[in-house]
BATORKOL-122529 format. One record per atom (N, C-alpha, C): residue in one letter; x, y, z. Coordinates in steps of 0.2 Angstrom, whole numbers, plus 5000, padded with zeros to 4 digits. Layout:
BEGIN
AXYZ;...
END
This chain:
BEGIN
M500449945000;M500050005000;M500450065000;M500250114997;M500650184997;M500150244997;I500450294999;I500050354999;I500350404994;V499850434990;V500050484985;V499950554988;I500550584988;I500550654991;I500550704985;F500050744985;F500050794979;F500450854981;R500750884976;R501150944976;R500950994970;R500851054972;R500651104967;R501151114961;R500851124955;R501351134950;R501051204946;P501551234943;P501251294939;P500751274934;C500251324933;C499751314928;C499751354922;I499751334916;I499851374910;I499251364906;H498851414904;H498251414901;H498351434894;F498051404889;F498051424882;F497351444880;L497351504877;L496651534876;L496551534868;S495951534866;S495851524859;S495251564858;S495051564851;S494451604849;S493851564850;R493251594849;R492651554850;R492451504845;A492251444847;A492051394842;A491251384842;M491051334839;M490351324839;M490151294846;L489851344850;L489751334857;L489051354858;D488751334864;D488151354867;D488151424868;P487551454869;P487551524872;P487851534879;N488151584880;N488551604886;N489051554888;E489351514882;E489851474884;E490551494880;Q491051494883;Q491651524881;Q492251474882;I492751474877;I493351424877;I493751454882;V494051414887;V494551434892;V495251404890;L495251344888;L495951304886;L495851264880;K496351264876;K496351224870;K497051204868;A497151134866;A497751104864;A497651054859;A498251044855;A498250984850;A498350924854;V497850874853;V497950804856;V497750754850;S497850694852;S497650634848;S497150594852;Y496650564849;Y496150524852;Y496150464847;K496350404850;K496250344846;K496650354839;K497250384840;K497750394834;K497450444829;N496950474831;N496650524826;N496750594829;K497150634825;K497350704827;K496750754828;G496750794833;G496150844834;G496350894839;T495850924842;T495950974847;T495550964853;L495850964859;L495450954865;L495351024868;T494751034870;T494551104872;T494151104879;V494351144883;V493951154890;V493551224889;T492951214890;T492551274890;T492251294897;S491851344898;S491551354904;S491051304906;K490851254902;K490351204904;K490551134903;R491051124899;R491251054897;R491951044894;V492050984893;V492650964890;V492450934883;G492750954878;G492650924871;G493250914867;W493150864862;W493650854857;W493350854850;A493750884846;A493550884839;A494050864834;A493950824829;A494450804824;A494650864820;I495250864817;I495450924813;I494950934807;G494750994806;G494251004801;G493550994803;A493350964809;A492650954811;A492351024813;K491751024812;K491351084814;K491051084821;A491051024824;A490751014830;A491150964834;F491050964841;F491350914845;F491150844844;S491650794842;S491450724842;S491350694849;I491750724854;I491650704861;I491450764865;S490950764869;S490750814873;S490550794880;V490950814885;V490850784892;V490650844896;P490050854899;P489950904904;P490350894910;F490550944914;F490850934920;F490450894925;A489750894924;A489350854929;A489450774928;N489750754922;N489750684920;N490450664922;I490950704923;I491650684924;I491650644931;K491950584931;K491950544938;K492650554940;A493150544936;A493850544938;A494350554932;Q494950574934;Q495450584929;Q496050564931;M496450534926;M497150514928;M497650534923;Q498250534925;Q498850564920;Q499350514920;S499750514915;S500350474914;S500950494918;L501450454919;L502050474923;L502350534920;P502750584923;P503050634920;P503650614915;N503950554917;N504550534913;N504250484908;A503650474907;A503350424902;A503450454895;A503550404890;A503650424883;A503050464880;K502450444882;K501850484880;K501550524885;V501350584884;V500950624889;V500250614888;M499950584892;M499250564891;M498750584897;L498150594896;L497650614901;L497050574900;K496850534905;K496250494904;K495650524908;L495050524905;L494450544909;L493950494909;T493750474915;T493250424917;T492550464918;T492050444914;T491450484914;T490850434915;T490350464919;T489750414920;T489350414914;S489050354913;S488650334907;S487950364907;T487750404902;T487050424901;T486550384898;D486850324896;D486350274893;D486150224898;S485450214899;S485250174904;S485350094902;N485350084896;N485550014894;N486249994895;S486650044895;S487450024896;S487650064902;P487550044908;P487750084914;P488550084915;A488950054911;A489650054913;A489950124911;D490450144915;D490750204914;D491150204907;N491250264904;N491550284898;N492250304900;N492750284896;N493450304897;N493650344890;Y494050404891;Y494250434885;Y495050454887;T495450424883;T496150434884;T496450484878;F496750544880;F496950594875;F497750594876;E498050594870;E498850604870;E498950674867;F499350704871;F499550774870;F500150774865;S500150804860;S500650804854;S501050874853;G500850924857;G501150984856;G501850994858;P502251044857;P502951054859;P502951064867;K502451084870;K502351094877;K501851044880;A501850984878;A501350934880;A501250924887;L501850924891;L501750914898;L501450974902;Q501651034900;Q501351094903;Q500551094901;E500451084895;E499751084893;E499351034896;R499550974897;R499250914901;R499050934908;D499550964911;D499450984918;D498951044919;A498951094914;A498551144914;A497851124913;F497651074909;F497051044908;F496851004914;K497250964917;K497050934923;K496950974929;D497351024930;D497151074935;D496551114934;L496351134928;L495751174927;L495151124928;I495151064926;I494651014927;I494551004934;T495050994938;T495050984945;T494751044949;Q494951104947;Q494651164950;Q493851164949;N493651154943;N492951154941;N492551104945;L492851044946;L492550994949;L492451004957;T492951034960;T493051044967;T492751114969;R492551154965;R492351224967;R491751214971;I491251174969;I490651174973;I490651134979;R491151084979;R491251044985;R491551084991;G491851144989;G492151184994;G492851164997;S493151114994;S493851094997;S494351114992;S494951114994;S495551134990;S495651074985;P495751094978;P495851044973;P496551014974;S496550944972;S497150914973;S497650934967;T498250934968;T498750944963;T499150884962;P499450884956;P499750824954;P500350804957;S500550744957;S501150724960;S501650694955;N502150664957;N502650634952;N502450564949;T501850544951;T501650474949;T500950484946;A500750434943;A500050434941;A499550434946;S499050474946;S498550484952;S497950504949;P497350474952;P496650494951;P496450554955;A495950594952;A495650644956;A494950634955;T494550614960;T493850594959;T493450644964;T492950684961;T492550724965;T491850724963;P491350744967;P490650744966;P490550784960;A490050774956;A489950804950;A489550874951;P489850934949;P489550994951;P489151014945;S488751074945;S488451104940;S488851144935;P488751154929;P489151194925;P489251264927;L489851294925;L489951364926;L489451404923;P489251464926;P488751494922;P488951554918;A489551574918;A489751634915;A490351624911;P490451654905;P491051644901;P491651694903;V492251674901;V492751724902;V493351714897;L493651764895;L494151754890;L494851764893;G495351764888;G496051774891;G496251844892;G496951854889;G497251924891;G497551924897;L497851864900;L498151854906;L498851834905;P499351874909;P500051854908;P500151784911;G500451734907;G500551664910;G499951624911;G499351654909;G498751604910;G498551594917;L498551644921;L498451634928;L497751604929;S497651544932;S497051504933;S496651544939;S496951564944;S496651604949;S496251664946;E496551704942;E496251764939;E495651744935;I495751684931;I495151664927;I494551644931;Q494751614937;Q494151594941;Q493851654945;A494251704946;A493951764949;A493551804944;R493751804938;R493351834933;R492651794932;L492751734932;L492151684931;L491651704937;S491851704943;S491451714948;S491151784948;L491551834946;L491251904946;L490651904941;L490751874935;L490251884930;L489651844932;S489751784935;S489151744937;S488751784943;K489051824947;K488751854952;K488451924950;N488751954945;N488452024943;N488152014936;K487552014935;K487152004929;K487252064924;E487352124927;E487452184923;E488152184920;L488652164924;L489252164921;L489352104916;Q489052054917;Q489051994912;Q488752024906;S488152054906;S487852084900;S488252134896;L488652174900;L489052224897;L489652184894;H489952134897;H490452094894;H490252064888;Q489652034888;Q489351994882;Q489352044876;E489052104878;E488952154872;E489652184869;L490052204874;L490652244871;L491252194869;V491352134872;V491852094871;V491652034866;M491152004868;M490951944864;M490551954858;T490152004858;T489652014852;T489952064847;T490052124849;T490352184845;T491052184845;K491452154849;K492152154850;K492352224849;T492052274853;T492252344853;T492852354857;V492952314863;V493552324867;V493852254868;T494452244869;T494752184870;T494652164877;E494852094879;E494752074885;E495152104891;A495752124889;A496152164894;A495952234895;E495752264889;E495452334890;E494852334894;F494352284894;F493752284898;F493952274905;W494452234907;W494552224914;W494952274917;E495252314913;E495652374915;E495252434916;S494652434914;S494152494915;S494052514922;P494152574924;P494052594931;P493352574933;Y492852574929;Y492152554931;Y492152484933;V492452444929;V492452364931;V492852354937;K493452394938;K493852384944;K493452404950;R493052454949;R492652484955;R492152424957;I491752394952;I491252344953;I491652284957;R492252274954;R492652214957;R492752224964;Q493052284966;Q493152304973;Q492552294977;Q491952324975;Q491352314979;Q491152244980;Q491252204975;Q491052134975;Q491552094980;L492152114980;L492652084985;L492452104992;K492252164993;K492052185000;K491452145002;K490952134997;K490352104999;K490552035001;D490951994997;D491151924998;D491451925004;Q491951965006;Q492251965012;Q491851975018;A491352015018;A490852025023;A490451965024;V490251935018;V489851865019;V490251815022;A490851805020;A491351755023;A491451765030;E491551825032;E491651835039;E490951825043;G490451835040;G489751825044;G489551755044;Q489851715040;Q489651645040;Q490151595041;Q490051545045;Q490551495047;Q490251425045;K490651395041;K490551335038;K490451275043;G489951245044;G489851195049;G490251125047;R490251085052;R490551025051;R490150975047;S490450945042;S490150895037;S489850835041;S489250815039;S489050755043;S489150685038;Q489550695033;Q489750635029;Q490250595032;M490150525032;M490550475034;M491150475030;V491750455033;V492350445029;V492250385024;N492450395018;N492450345013;N492950355008;L493550315010;L494150315006;L494050265000;L494150284994;L494050244988;L494750234985;P494850164983;P495550154980;P495650184973;G496250204972;G496350234965;G496550184960;T497150204957;T497450154952;T497750094956;Q497750034952;Q497949974954;Q498549944950;E499149934953;E499649914949;E499849844952;G499649794949;G499849724952;G499449714958;A499849694964;A499549684970;A499449754974;D499749804972;D499749874975;D499149914973;V498849944978;V498249984977;V498450054980;K498350104976;K498550174978;K497950214981;Y498050244987;Y497450284989;Y497750354989;T497250404989;T497450474989;T497150504996;L497650525000;L497450555006;L497550635006;T497050675007;T497150745008;T497050765015;S497250825016;S497150855023;S496450845026;Q495950855021;Q495250855023;Q495050785025;N495350735021;N495250665023;N495550645030;I496150665031;I496450655038;I496050685043;H495850745042;H495450775047;H494750745049;D494450715044;D493850675045;D493950615048;I494550575047;I494750515050;I494850525057;F495150585059;F495250595066;F494650615070;A494150645066;A493550665070;A493050605071;Q493150555066;Q492650495066;Q492950445071;Y493650435071;Y493950385075;Y494450425080;P494250435086;P494650465091;P495250425093;S495150365092;S495750315094;S496350325089;V496150335083;V496650345078;V497050405079;K496650455081;K497050525083;K497450515089;R497250475094;R497750465099;R498350425097;G498250375093;G498850335091;G499250375086;Y499050425083;Y499450465078;Y499850515083;D499550545088;D499950595092;D500450555096;V500350495098;V500850455102;V501450435097;N501350415091;N501850385087;N502150425082;V501850475079;V502150515074;V502350585077;P502950605076;P503450575071;P504050545075;D503950525082;D504450505086;D504650425084;K504050385083;K504150315082;K504050295075;L503650335071;L503450315064;L503450385060;S503550385054;S503450435050;S502750445048;E502550495045;E501850505044;E501650455038;E502050445033;E501950405028;E501850325030;Q502350305035;Q502250245037;Q501650225042;F501450285045;F500850275049;F500250265045;W500150305040;W499550295035;W499550235031;K500150205029;K500250145026;K499950085031;R500150085037;R499950035042;R499150045043;F498950105043;F498250115044;F497850085038;L498050095032;L497650065026;L497749995026;A498249965029;A498349885028;A498049855035;S497749885039;S497549855046;S496849835045;Q496649785050;Q495949765051;Q495549825053;F495749875056;F495349935058;F495049965052;F495549975047;F495250005041;F494749965037;H494949895037;H494549855033;H493849845036;R493849845043;R493149845046;R492749905046;S493049965046;S492750025045;S492450035038;R492649995033;R492449995026;R491849945025;A492049885027;A491549825026;A491149815032;G491249835038;G490849825043;G490949755047;I491449715044;I491649655048;I492349645047;R492649605052;R493349585052;R493549545046;A494149555044;A494449515038;A494949465041;T494849405038;T495249345041;T495949345037;T496049375031;T496649375027;T497049435029;V496849485033;V497249545034;V497649525040;P498349545040;P498749525046;P498649575051;K498849555057;K498749595063;K499249645064;D499049705067;D499449765068;D499349785075;D499849785080;D499749795087;D499449865088;L499749915084;L499549985085;L498749995083;F498549975078;F497849985076;F497349935079;D497649875081;D497249825084;D497049855091;K497549895094;K497349925100;K496849985099;C496950015094;C496450075092;C495750045091;M495749985088;M495049945087;M494749925094;A495149905098;A494949885105;A494649945109;E495049995108;E494750055112;E494150085109;E494050075102;E493450095099;E492850055102;D492949985102;D492449945104;D492249955111;E492749975115;E492649985122;E492150055123;E492350105119;E491950165119;E491250155117;N491150105112;N490550095109;N490050055114;T490350015118;T489949975123;T489850005129;S490250055131;S490150085137;S489550145136;V489250155142;V488650205142;V489050275142;P488850325138;P489150385139;P488950415146;K489450455149;K489350485155;K488950545155;S488850575149;S488450635149;S487750615148;L487550555147;L486850535145;L486450535152;N485950575152;N485550585158;N484750575155;A484550515157;A483850495155;A483350535158;T483450575163;T482950615166;T482950685163;N483350705159;N483450775156;N483450765149;I482850745146;I482750735138;I482350795136;H482550825130;H482150875127;H481450845125;R480950895126;R480250875125;R480150855118;L480450885113;L480250875106;L480550805104;I481050775108;I481250705106;I481150655111;D480750665116;D480650625122;D479950585120;L480050525118;L479450485116;L478950465122;A479250465128;A478950445134;A478450505136;S478650565134;S478250625137;S477550625134;T477350585129;T476650575127;T476350515129;E476650475134;E476350415136;E475650415138;E475450475142;E474850485145;E474250485139;D474450505133;D474050515128;D473850445124;H474150395126;H474150325123;H473950275128;V473450285132;V473250245138;V472950175135;H472550185130;H472250125127;H472650085123;G473050115119;G473450075114;G474150055118;G474350095122;G475050085126;G475550115122;N476150115125;N476750145122;N477350105124;S477250035124;S477749995126;S478349995121;P478949975123;P479549975119;P479449915113;D479749935107;D479649885102;D480249835103;L480049775104;L480549725105;L480949705099;T480649715093;T481049705087;T481549745085;M481649805089;M482149855088;M482749845093;V482749785096;V483349775101;V483949765098;P484549805099;P485149805096;P485549745098;G486049725094;G486549675096;G486349605094;R485849595091;R485649525089;R486149495084;T486449535080;T486949515075;T487649545077;A488049505080;A488749535082;A489149575077;Q489049555071;Q489449585066;Q489249655065;S488549675065;S488349735064;S488349785070;L488449755076;L488449795082;L489049855082;P489649845080;P490149895079;P489949955074;L489649935069;L489349975064;L488850025067;I488349995070;I487750025073;I488050075078;R488450055082;R488750095088;R489150155085;R489550145079;R489950195076;R489450245073;F488850225070;F488450275067;F488050315073;N487950285078;N487550315084;N488050365087;R488750355088;R489150395090;R489250455086;H489250445079;H489350495074;H488750545074;A488150515075;A487550555076;A487550595082;M487850575087;M487750605094;M488250675094;Q488650675089;Q489050735089;Q488750795087;N488150795084;N487750855082;N487350875088;K487250945088;K486850975093;K486150975091;I485850925094;I485150915092;I484650965094;E484750995100;E484351045102;E484351105098;N484951125096;N485051185091;N484751175084;E484751105082;E484451095076;E483651095075;I483351085081;I482651075081;I482351145083;L482751195084;L482451265086;L482151295080;I481551325080;I481251355074;I481251435076;E481551475072;E481651545073;E480951575073;D480551555068;D479851585068;D479451575074;L479551525078;L479251515084;L479551545090;E480151575090;E480451605095;E480151675096;A480151695103;A479951765104;A480351815102;P480151865099;P480551915096;P480951955101;E481551975099;E481952005104;E481752085104;P481752115110;P481552185110;P482152225107;P481852285104;P482352325100;P482852355105;N483452375103;N483952405107;N483752475107;K483652505113;K483552575114;K484052615117;I484152675116;I484652715118;I484452745125;V484752735130;V484552755137;V484752825138;L484252865140;L484352935141;L484752955147;D485352975147;D485752995152;D485653065155;I485253065161;I485153135164;I485553135170;Q485953185170;Q486353195176;Q486053225182;D485553275181;D485253315186;D484453305184;T484153255187;T483453235186;T482953295188;R483153325194;R482753375197;R482653435192;R483153455189;R483153515184;R482753495178;Y482853425176;Y482453405170;Y481653405171;F481453375177;F480753375178;F480453445180;E480853485183;E480653555184;E480553595177;S480953585173;S480853615166;S480253585162;Q480153525163;Q479553495159;Q478953515162;S478853525169;S478253545172;S478153625172;G478753665171;G478653735172;G478253765166;G478253735160;G477853765154;G477153745155;A477053685158;A476353665159;A475953705164;A476353725170;A476053765175;A475953835173;A476353865168;A476253935166;A475553935161;N475353875158;N474753875154;N474153865158;V474153845164;V473553835168;V473353895171;L472653905170;L472353965172;L472053955179;E472054005183;E471753995190;E470954005189;S470553985194;S469853995193;S469654065192;K469954115195;K469754185195;K469954205188;D470454195185;D470654215179;D470154185173;S469954125174;S469554095169;S468854125169;M468654145174;M467954185175;M467954245171;E468554285172;E468654345169;E468654345161;V469054295159;V469054275152;V468354265149;L467954225152;L467354205150;L466854265150;K466854305155;K466454365155;K466654415149;D467254425147;D467554465142;D467254435135;F467354375134;F467154345128;F466354345127;A465954345132;A465254345132;A465054415130;Q465354465133;Q465254535132;Q465354555124;K465954535122;K466154545115;K465654515110;A465454455112;A464954415107;A464254455107;M464054485113;M463454515113;M463454585109;E464054615109;E464154685106;E464254675098;W464454615096;W464654605088;W463954615084;Q464054655079;Q463554655074;Q463754635067;P463454595064;P463654565057;P463654615052;D464154625047;D464154675042;D464454635036;I464054605031;I464254565026;I464554615020;T464354675020;T464654715015;T465454735016;Q465654725022;Q466354735023;Q466754675021;R467354685017;R467754635015;R468254615020;L468354555022;L468754535027;L469454525025;I469554505018;I470254495015;I470254525009;G470854555007;G470954585001;G471054544995;K470954574989;K470954534982;K471654514981;T472154544982;T472854524980;T473054464984;P473054464990;P473254394994;P472854334991;A472254344990;A471854284988;A472054264981;E472154304976;E472454284970;E473154254970;R473554274975;R474254244975;R474154174978;V473654164983;V473654094986;V473354054980;M472854074976;M472554034971;M473054014966;H473454064964;H474054054959;H474453994962;E474654004968;E475153954971;E474853884971;L474153874973;L473853814973;L473753784966;T473653824961;T473553804954;T474253774952;G474753804954;G475453784952;G475653714955;V475453704961;V475553644964;V475153584961;I474553594959;I474153544956;I474353534949;R474653584946;R474853574939;R475553524939;K475953534944;K476553494945;K476353424946;K475853414951;K475653344953;K475353304947;L475053344942;L474753314936;L475253294932;T475753334931;T476353324926;T476753264928;R476853254935;R477253194938;R476753134937;A476153134938;A475753074937;A475753054930;R475753104925;R475753084918;R476353054916;A476953074919;A477653044917;A477652974920;K477352964926;K477352894929;K476952854925;E476352874922;E475952834918;E476352814912;S476652864909;S477052844902;S477652794904;D477952804909;D478452754911;D478252684912;A477652684915;A477352614917;A477052584910;K476852624905;K476652594899;K477252574895;L477852594896;L478452574892;L478552494893;P478552464887;P478652384888;P479252364891;V479252304894;V479852284898;V480452274893;S480252244887;S480852234883;S481152294881;I480852354880;I481152414878;I481552444884;Q481252434890;Q481652454896;Q482252424896;H482352354895;H482952314895;H483452344890;K483152354884;K483552384878;K483852454880;L483452494883;L483652564885;L484252554891;T484152514895;T484652504901;T485352474898;A485252424893;A485852394890;A486252454886;Y485852494882;Y486152544878;Y486452594882;Q486152614888;Q486552664892;Q487152634895;S487152574898;S487752544901;S488352534896;A488152504890;A488652494884;A488952564882;T488552614881;T488752684878;T489152714884;N488952714890;N489452744895;N490052714896;E490152644895;E490752614895;E491252624889;I490852634883;I491252654877;I491552724878;L491152774881;L491352834882;L491952844887;R491952794892;R492552794896;R493152774893;H493052724888;H493652704885;H493852754880;F493452794877;F493552844872;F493952904875;W493752924881;W494052984884;W494752964887;A494752894889;A495452874892;A495952864886;S495752854880;S496152854874;S496352924871;A495952974873;A496053034870;A496453084875;E496353074881;E496753114886;E496953074892;P497553084894;P498053134892;P498553114887;N498553044886;N498953014881;N498552994875;Y498653024869;Y498153004863;Y498452944860;R497952894860;R498052834856;R497652824850;A497952834844;A497552844838;A497152784837;D497452724837;D497052654835;D496452644840;K496552654846;K495952634851;K495452694850;N495652754849;N495252814849;N494752804842;A495052774837;A494752764831;A494252714832;R494352654835;R493952604837;R493352624841;M493452674846;M492952694850;M492452744846;V492752784841;V492352824837;V491852784833;E492152734830;E491652694826;E491152654830;A491352634836;A490852604841;A490252654843;L490452724844;L490052774846;L489552784840;R489752784834;R489352794828;R488852744828;K489052674829;K488552624829;K488052634835;Q488252664841;Q487752674846;Q487252734844;Q487552774840;Q487052824837;Q486452794833;E486652744829;E486152714825;E485652674830;K485952644835;K485452614840;K485052654843;A485252714845;A484852764848;A484252784844;R484352794837;R483852814832;R483352754832;E483552694832;E483152634832;E482652634839;L482952644845;L482552654851;L482052704851;L482252764848;L481752824847;L481152804843;A481352764838;A480752744834;A480352684837;L480552654842;L480152594844;L479652624849;A479752664854;A479252684859;A479152764858;G479252794853;G479052864853;G479652914855;P479752964851;P480353004853;P480253044859;E479653054862;E479553104868;E479853064874;D479653004875;D479852964881;D480552944880;N480852914875;N481552894875;N482052954874;E481753014871;E482253074871;E482353094878;R481853094882;R481953114889;R482453064893;M482452994891;M482852944895;M483552944892;I483652944886;I484252934883;I484553004880;G484253054881;G484453124879;G485153144882;P485253134888;P485953154891;P486553104888;V486353044887;V486852994884;V486953014876;T486453034873;T486553044866;T486953114865;R486853164869;R487253224869;R487953214871;A488053164875;A488753144877;A489153114871;V488753074868;V489053044862;V489153094856;D488753144855;D488853194850;D489453234852;K489553244858;K490153284860;K490853244859;A490753184861;A491353134860;A491553134852;L491053124848;L491153124841;L491453184838;A491253244841;A491553304839;A492253304841;E492353284847;E493053284849;E493553234845;G493253184843;G493553134839;G493753164832;R493253194829;R493453234822;R493953284823;K493953324829;K494453374830;K495153344831;K495153284834;K495853254835;K496053224828;V495653204824;V495853174817;V496053234813;L495753294813;L495953354810;L496553384812;Q496753384818;Q497353404821;Q497953354819;K497753294818;K498253244816;K498453254809;K497953274804;K498053284797;K498453354796;I498353404801;I498653474800;I499353474802;A499453424807;A500153434811;A500753414806;P500653374801;P501253364796;P501353424792;G500853454790;G500953514786;G501253574790;V501053584796;V501353634800;V502053624801;A502253554802;A502953534803;A503353554797;R503053544791;R503453564785;R503553644784;
END
């Protein structure tokens, strides 16, 4: 038995142009390979791995990431540089797995093979959340659960083909739909800007920084819980009587968590008595490991004092009653005896068919499962937040240093407004006398003409403004959703082209890029006319008017730059 230790290698990506792909799918890697002695091209896209013969218009072999089960590579010093993919069968009549072996024939075949293997491994392990395994100096498999395809495309323009930068761009485009639409419009469809120019834009950089801050806040606010999956080590390649296993740091951590006796044996023996490699070789060859996989002891496996002791300790822990178990303090939601009084007629006696231990071979497995399940905090899992009492809001306590002065100031104003009984009688008599003396005179005008007209004019203006706003809202609401999307996409694309135009015009004038941006702005002018014709010039002119005026100003500046460039040689002469 032996352990395969992975070590990280540099990753080089080879980027190519777009082939016959699905919508929103983009080529990430491409290399010349042979399949069954037929020369062709192996391609990794954002969704799958495909192979096409030379001159073919479509993939002869197309394997989505979700169907890849494992991958293997040849030895570094082998005569042929090969990569083998094992995929799950999609044919119900033929459930056997499919194997595809590709031979790299380029001048940098080894680097290309490692780049393909690393990228496929990253895509397979991204959803699982663990670190991808890296290649070793020997042939090694990399098996991961099948994830869903990547949602967003990305192109090259990277020094050295940095895979981490590619993954960062993929992640950003998948999270930000507006940026993905902008990338599709400017880079993929119209090819107005290159991939490098798009990612160097200040607007894109600002969005990227905002997304990084948001992701960091989410990562700090969430803590990944412990996985409830049992340890299941699968054998890799088999050479004669030797079977190779792959142990990652996560596998070792899970073994220690599931088997505390192995953790104690590791702490006692490594590295004083045994090296780490020797320890894990003995573990994989022991009865302890065989019983943990099959559930029964193996008669052909030789004895090992170290792990036989660990197995005895585990059996003792499983047979002994946990000290923390208190039958009198059981939570109401999981205590079956708490409802015994509701079953007087039918009874609630124990089920004798559920007595454990009748089969001695299954007893260790049952105890191990029970111990694994007891590690979870049951009470926290059964709490329902919607049924909990709401917490009172946090209130700011008013800090009053002198309470006497505060209450005197509050009561002083009220006391001043209270009339004594004698004063109130005088006020009442005065009011009654004035009411008796008042004589109605309708001919006398109580208010002048000018103030009344001014008030009516102000009220009319307020009503007119409200009606104007209501009509504007109604016109916006009547605008079709498809046209709204087109207007939004037009404004986003035009603003980004304007940024690139002014960046190429000032302070350092770049004629080639500036000419490309001028041509793109002219096309945007044509799109603006089409949008104005779709929903009426009044509504759209109000929405895209500022953008069209900015385009006109940029085109005028572009013509000015071209004219200056033509005049400059004549002035020099």
